[in-house]
N, C-alpha and C positions, 0 to 999 in steps of 0.2 A: 415142581417146577415152578414159576415165578411167572409172569406174564408180564410182558411188556408194555409199558406205561406210553402213551400219547400225549402224555398231559408235561408241560414244564413241569421241573422241579425249583424251589424255594432260590435257590443260589442259581440257578440261570436267571431265573428272574432277579435278582437282587446284579445277577455283571451285567446284565441286558442295560439294566435303568440305567448303570452309575456309565456303561456306555456311550448312550443318549445322551445327560446330562453332561458325558465332558464336550463332544462332540456338539449341543450347545449353545455350552460356554462358553467355545473357540470361537461359533459363527458369529456370537454376540459380541467379543472383542474385535472380531477382526468386522463388524460390518459400523462398530461403534468409531475404528481408529480409522476405518477410511471414512466415514462421517467427519470427524473434527480434521482430516488430511485433507479434503476436499474444501471445507469450510479454510480450513487457512491458507492454501492455493487460491483462494477466490479473493481471501481480502486482499495477497499479493497482488495478487491477477489490479485489481480494482485502486490500490495503489501506485501500481508502475501504469500506468492508461491514467489518471489524475496527475502524475510527476507529468508525465508525456505530455499531456495536454496544455497545464503552464511552463512546462520550459518551451512551448510554441509559443506558445503569447507574447511569454517576456522575449524569446529571442525575435520572431517578429519584428518587436515594438524596438528592440535595442538594436536592429540591424536598419529601419529605414527612419534612426534618430539617426542628430549630429554628434550621442557620447553621452556619459552620464551629464545629469546639467547639478549647477553650483545646490547647493542641498541633499546630495545623495550620501551613504552612509552607508554600515554596512547593514543597515535593518533599512532602509528606506533607499530606493532607487530611483532618480527622477531624473524621465528624460523628455525634453519639450515639456506639454502640455497633460504625463502620462506620471505617475508614481505608482511604485510597485510597494507593496508592504506585506507583513506576517502582525495582523492584530486578530486580538479575542479567537486566538490557535486557528484562523483563514488567512488564504492570500487575499489581498483588499486590492483590487487594480482603480483606482483616482483618473476618467478624464474632464479635466474640465470640471464641469460641475456633478459631473456623473459617476457616480459609487456603486459598483461590487463586489461582489464574493468570485472568484475562479473555485473556491472550494467549502465545504462547510466542513463545518467546529473539527477538527481532531482527525481527520483525511490525514494530513501531514502533521509529521510536530515542527517545524522553521525553514524559513528562508532568508538567506546569509548574501553580500553582493561582498564584491571585491573589485580594487579599480586598482590593473595594473596601471591603467594611463583614463584616460576623458571616451575613449573612443574602445580599451579593450576592456570588458564585468567580465566577471567573474563571478557565477550565479549554484547558489549551493543548495537543494533539493530536499532536506529530509523526511524521509516517508515514518510513520508506525511506527516497521518494527524495520530492522535494517541498518547498511551503512548510509551515508548521506550520498546524492548524487552532483557530482560537482561538473561543471562545463564553462569555458569563456567561448564570450560571444563579442564579434567586432562589428562597431556602429563604423558601416560606412557611406554615410550621409556626413 
């Protein structure tokens, strides 16, 4: 008569080790994917916040102006004593002698302007990833 053994056999240990490694690998892959997704989502949110800030600032200045001034081009908007342009990978705003940047380098890929008339100005902001954001603003003054 054989005695019943209370120890695990080698086969049972190998099966348990294989199951643990499959579960561990799956959990690691899931955690890595989640981290990448959160990082990508965070980048998109930051980019959209920048676009909203830039769009709001430019729109406000256009609405308070008399429209596009002489010297405005697709790469530069001049409204009164304020000008906007995309330079060195950043959105540059100049008002009189004061110059400052609304973004940091690489935050967006581009900024362009179009002019249906001197009062109706199209603004196109291109984020780092994704499609360009385009809108029209009418100068009220």
